[in-house]
N, C-alpha and C positions, 0 to 999 in steps of 0.2 A: 230305755237308754239311761245307763248309770252315768254318774258325775264324771268318771274318768273319760268315757266316750265323748261326753259333751265339751270337755276341756280339749280333747283331741280334735274335734271338729272346728272349735273355736281357733286353735293354733293354726290348723291347716288353712282356714279362711283368711287368717291374718298374714300367713305366709304367701297366699296367693295375692292378696292386696298389696303387700310389700313388693312382691315381684312385679305386678303391673306398675306400681310407682316407680321402681327402679328402671323398668323398661321406658316409662314415659319420660323419666328423667334423661335417659340416654338419647331418645329421640329428640327432646328439646335441646340438648347440647349439640347433637348433630346439626339440627336445623339451625341454631344459633351460628355454628361455625361455617355452614353453607352461606348463610346470609352475609356473613362478613368476608368470606372468601370469593364467592360469586363463581361464575361459570369460567372454565379454563379455555384458553385459546392457544394456538400454536405460535411459537416463536422459534429463533435460532440462537445456537450457541457455537463458539468455535471449537472444533475438534483438535486444532493445534495451534501453536503460535504462528503469526502471519507477519513478516518485516513489513515496516513502512514502505509505501509506493509500489507494492507488489499487486499484480492483477489477481482479482478474486475469482475462485472457481466454486462450483457447487460442492465438491468433495470435501471443502474445508469446513463445512458446518453440518451440524446435526439438528433435527427438529426436536423441540422439547415442548411440554404443556406448562402453561404459567397461567395462574388466576389472572382474569383480565383486568381487574381492578388494581392489580399490583405491577402491570405491565406499562412501562414508560411509553409515553405517546410517540417517541422516536423510534421504538422497537420495529425491527424489520419483520413482517409477517409473510412476505413474498420474496423469494430469493431472486426472481427476476428482476428486482429493484437494485441488486448489487453485483450479480455475476458480470464479469467483464469490466467492472470499475476497479478502482485501486484503493488500497487502505491509506488513509490519511496519516495515521500514526501506527507503530507497532501494535498489533493486536495480541492478545494473551489468550491461551487455551482456557475454556470454560466461560469466557466473557460472553454476555448476551449481546447479539449484533443489533447495532442501532445505526440509523440513517446517517448520523453526524460523523460516523466512523469511516465513511468512504466518500470518494469524490470520483468524478468523470475522468476518464483518461484523456489527456490533452490530445486535441484533434487537429487535422490539417485544415487549413483555411483555403478559400479558392485561390488557385494559382500556385499553391505550395505542393511539394512532394516530400516523401520520406527518403532519407538516405542515412545509412548507418555506417560508422567507422569504429574501428578498434583504438581505444585510448588507453594508453599506459596507466595501469591502476595506481602507481605511487606519485606520479607527478601530475596526473590529469583528473583524478576523480576524488580521491581521499574520502569518499562515502557522503559528501555534501552536495553532490549534484544529483538531482532528483527529477522525475517527469514534471514539466511545468517550469523548471528553471530556465533562466536566460544566461547563455554564456558568450564569451568572445573566444574565437577560435584563433589561435595562433601557430604559425608554421616557421620552423628555421630551416634555411637552405645554405648548403654549402658552397662557397664560392667557386666559379670555374674560370680557367684562363686568367688568373690574376685578380678576379673579382672578390671583393670581401664578402665573408660570410653575413647572412643577412637574417633578421626576424621580421614577419609580416603578420598584420592582422588579417587573416583571410575573409572571416565573417565576423561582424559585430552583432551582438544581441541575437544569437541564434536560439530558437526556441527548442529545448529537449522534450521529446515526447515519450521516450523510453529509455530505460537503463537496464541493460541485461546483466546476466551473471558473470562472476569473475571466471576467466578463461585462460589456462595456461597456453603460451604461444611457442610454436615450433622455432627452433633455431634457424636463422637465415642460412641461405646456401654459402658453404664454405665456414660456417661458425659450428662449434662444437658445444659451446656453453648453452646453458638453459635460456630460451627466449624470453624469459620473465612472464608476468601476468598482464592482462588486459581486460577491459570492459567494453562491450559493444554499446555505443551510444546512438541512439535514433534521433535525428533532428527533422524539423519541419522547414524547409528552405525553398526559396524560389529557384528557378532553373539555373541562373547564373552563379548563385552562391552554391548551390549543389556542385556544379562544376568546379568551382574553386576548391571546395573540400575535397572532392574526388582528386583533383590533380594533387593537393597537398598530401593526401594520404599515399599517393603512388611515388611522389618524387622528394618530399620534404624529408630532412634528417629526422625531425620530430614534429609531432602535432600535439599541442596542449590546449587545455581548456582553462579559462579564467572566469569564475563565477562572478555574475553581475548582480549588484545588490538589488533587492526589489524596488521597483519604482524608478531605477537609474537605467533609462532606455535611450539615453542621448546617444547619437551616433559619435564614432570616433572621427575627429578630423583628419582630413587627407595627409597632412603634414606630420601626423603622429602614427600613421599605419605601418611605415616601414622604419627598420632600425638597423644601423650598423654600427660597430664599435667605434670605427674611425669617425663617424659622423656624430658621435655623442659630445655634446659640448657642456 
């Protein structure tokens, strides 16, 4: 074997050693990354924007894989925890779903029943009334046989359990103009209060809602529940 051949063999061996060294280096980097990242687990992110206080459904989320060590402790890993509940705040597309983003839908208490009525969108809702809100329900009645027009508090501190979608109203019989827009509001009420609300929706000129400040749950005194212009002093 001449000197040229020996140099070739030495260079070949050096190349093999360098290749093994590079491969070992790659394995070391991969192992280091894996040790820092750790195993991946399933989580969920938003497919689309979700408005505040809207009921959540399974189709609004997609499953993603996230390194477990980087996943917040509040991250939702089981959709059964959130489906049917409501969004606390507006949720943005691509956001990682977390348990503090959702809340339970307000529920009926013993002795209560659900009743839904259409409330004028411009004068009765204004986007501020949401599930869980407390409202006073006012109704105005046209006077008959010489009686004065009046405004009455039909129910005080009524609990809102759902707010529906904005709906276009049909014109009333004999009217040609657009009937405007209204929002279906669902309340949790006792039987007598539900009857009062149903009566007001059927016979009152207008039904309006007044949002009650959180913590202000005092009942309205009887002498302040009825109002007429003539009796205003």
